N, C-alpha and C positions, 0 to 999 in steps of 0.2 A: 479448373486449373489445379495442378498439384500444389499442396501446401508444403513447400520445401522447408519452411521454418519448423513446422510441426513434425515433419519427418526427421529432421536433424535432432530436435528435442527428444523425440521418442527413441532414436538410436542412442542418444546420450544416456537416457534413463536406463535403457536395456544394458548398457555397458558400464553402468555406474556402481554396481554392487561392491566392487573392490575399492571404490573411492567415495563411499557414502559420507557426507558431511556430518560432523557432530553439531547438534542443534540445541541451544539453550533458550527457553522461552521465559519472558518476563511479562506478567499480566498486570495491567493497570486497571484496577477495578472501577475507578472513577469514570473512565472513558471506555471501559470494556475492550481495551486495545492490547494486542499482544505484540511485543517487540522481540525480535530474535537476534541472537548472536549465532552466526553460522561459521564454523571453522573447519579447516583442513587439519586432521589430526597428525599428518606427516610433517607439515611445515609450521603449524600454528598461525598461519595466515587466517584472517577472519573478515567478515562483513557484518554490519549491523543493519537490520531491516526494520523500517517503520518505528522509529524512536518516538518517545513521548516527553514533551515538556509540560510539567504540571502548571495549570493556570486557574486562578480564582477570579471568575468574572465579576464578583461583587467588589473586589478591591483592585482589580487590574494587576495583581501580583503574579509574577512567574517564579516558580521554584523548580528544583531539579532532582527531587528525591528518586523518581523513576529512572532518570538517566544515571544518577550516581550509583544505583544498584548495578546497572550494566557496566559502568566503569570499574567497579570493584571486581566484578566477575572477570573482565578482560585482564585486569592487572594481576589478579590472583592466579590466572592461568597463563600469564606471560604471553598473551596473544598480540599479534601485530594487525591492527585494523587497516585494511586496504580500501574498503568501500563503506559508505553510509548510504544505503539504498532506500529510496522511496518508491512504493508501488504506485502512488498517485498523490495529488494534492488533497490531503484529508480535510474533511469538513467537520470532524468530531473531536479532534485533538490537535494541539500544536506540536510541530516537530522539534526535537531537541538536537537535530543534526549539527548545527553550528557549535553548540556547546560541546558535544561529543568530539567534533573535529578539533576543537581547541585543546581538549584534554588528551585525545588519543590519535589524532591524525586521520587520514583517509580522505577519499574524494566523495563529495555529495553528488548523487546521481538520480535522475528521474527520466521519464520518457520524453522524447522530442516534442510531443504534442502538448507539453506543458505551455507552450507559447499560445495555444488556443485558449487555455484556461486563464493565462495572464492577461490576454487581451480582453476577455469577457469581464473578468473581475477588476481589472485595472480601470475599465470604463465605469463599472458599477460603483466602485469606491472613489472614483474621480482622483486617481493617484497622479501625482505630478511627474514631470519629465525625468526625475531621478530614478524612476522605475522603468527600466528599458523594455520590458515585455518581450524579450528575445531569448529567454532561457539563460541569460548570462549570470544570474544569481547562483546557478548550479555549476558545479565543476565539470559535469559531463552529462550529455543528453543521449539516451539510447534510442535506437531505431529497432523496429521489429526484425528479429533475426540476428541482431548483434550477438557476439560471443566474447567472453573474457574468462579469466580464471580467478579463483580464490585459492591461492597456493597452487596445488596440483589438480584441483577439482574444476571441471568444466562448468561454465554457466552459459545458458542460452536465454536470450530475452524474447518474450512474446508480448506483442501489443494486444491487449484484450479490452477494447473500449466498450462502452455501454453505460457503466456507472458514471464515469467521466470520460472525456475524449483522450486523456493521457494515461489511462490505467495500463500497468504492466504486470506480467507474471514473470518471476525469475525462476528458471529451471536450474537448480544447483545440484549437480549429480543426479541422484534419484529422488530429490525433493523439489517441490514447487511451492513458492510463496505467492499466493493468489491475490493478495490484497483484499479489496472489498467485493471483487467480482462474485465470489462464492462464499457461502457460509457452511457450517456443519449441515449434514443431511436433514436434520430435524428443524433447521431454520431457513434453509433455502438459498435465496439469492439477494443481491444488493438492489437497492432502489435505483431507478433510472430517470428520475425527474429533475435532477440538478441541471443547470445550464450545460448544454452539450451532451447530456445523457440521452440514451436511446435504447428502449427495451428490445428492439429487434437486434441491434448490435450486441446487446448484452447476451441474448440467447446464443448468438453465433460464437461469442467469446467463451461462454460456458461450454458449449459443445466442443470447441477447439481444445480446451484443457482436458475435457473428458475423452478425447481421442488418444491421449497418452496411455502407456501401458497400465494395465489394471492395478499393478502393485505400486505404482507411483505414489509417494507420500505427498499429501497436500496439507499445507499449513495456512490457517486462516489468520486474517488480521484482527478479527473480533470474534467474541462469542457473547451472546446476550441471555444465556440460560433460559431457553424456552420452557414453557409449561410442561411438566412431566419429567424434567431432568433436574437433579440437585447438585451437579458438579459442572464447573466450566471445563470445556474441552475445545481444543483448537487444532487437533491433528486427525486426519482421516486418510482415505485412499481414493483413487479414481474409481475402483470397483464399488466401494461403498456409496459414493456419490451417484454413480450411474444406476445403482439399484434403488436407493432410498431418498435421494434429494427430493424434498416435497414440491419443489418448483420445477426441477429440470431433470428428473430421472428419465431413463430410456423409455421412449414411447410418447413423451410429451412433444407435441408439435410446436413449431415456431409460433404459429398463430395463437394457439392455446396459451403459450407462455406470455406472449405480448398482451393478450386480453387480461390475463390474471395480473401481470405486473403493473400495467397502467391503472387498473382498477384499485389495486392495493396501494399504489403510490399516492393516490388521491386522498387516502385516509391517514397518511403519515404526517406528523408534525416535523418541522425543521429541527435538525440537531441543535442541542443546547448551545454548543460552542461554534456554530457555523460561521458567524461573522468574524470573531477574532481568528479562528483557525485558518480560514481562507486567506485573510490578509497577511498572515504570517507565512503560511505554507507556500503561497505563490511566490514568495521571496526565498524559498529554500530554507525556511525556518529562521531567517534573519528578522530581527525586529525593525520596524520602520525607523528611518533616521530621526534623530532628535531635532526638535524645533529650536527657535532662538532662545527659549528659556531652559534648554537642556533636557526637556522632558520628551519622551516618545509617546505618540498617541495612536490609537486605533479609531476608525470611523464607524458610525452607526447610521446607515442610510434610513431616512424616515419616509414612509409611504412610497418607496421606490417601486416602479413597475416591474 
């Protein structure tokens, strides 16, 4: 079957040289997360991708230093935020999307398969009926192949499951925000052992992204400074990934990738902030409702299967 979404995205990239977005990255070293402000230089319309709310698990305190740096940049450049885009429900940091929305506006959006994630984790955390599990915490749910604009710049949405069922890549002009699906060539690929993850799906999602034109710019959600490198880097190209990605370069077969990925995942610890992150991010970054005493709580499942 012809992948019409991929064909459309590739055509968009090929035609995007004259409408290349301006991209500003903000690196949160505590969670190794990169937040992006993506803007159209002609109209000053902008989107924010994968924002970070700072969280101290020892005290249960949230702060917004990382988000405030984004706000300062947006205001200094007189930008109009139209979208607060999530590539997926992150397991390693809390989203600051509601805080940014309050300060800057914009619609909070994620992939339509977030409902699968909400149902799995809504059950795990035994969340009450106030949590609808239908995606309604978000302002907009994207499907594979959906298109929209940031100012005059075309955006195509690609569903790239494998790390989670809801993962998206946003093709913005000639740039792609790949979320956790892919890392820099010397770090490889995302884990696929979270609920709903699938190494075989992940390989197919990786190859789908890598079918885009060779000069396509790829922007990672994280960088973990692998051994042998002394500088954090989060931008590469399709060509570089196809040649050098240690897990998914050209020539690696699907079966080889799956064997590697499943074996590697068995050696990995859970992310430090997975329990608070998922509870918040499945709600589009909103904190749980306060209880009768006015305090908001997160849950910690004990000995859960």
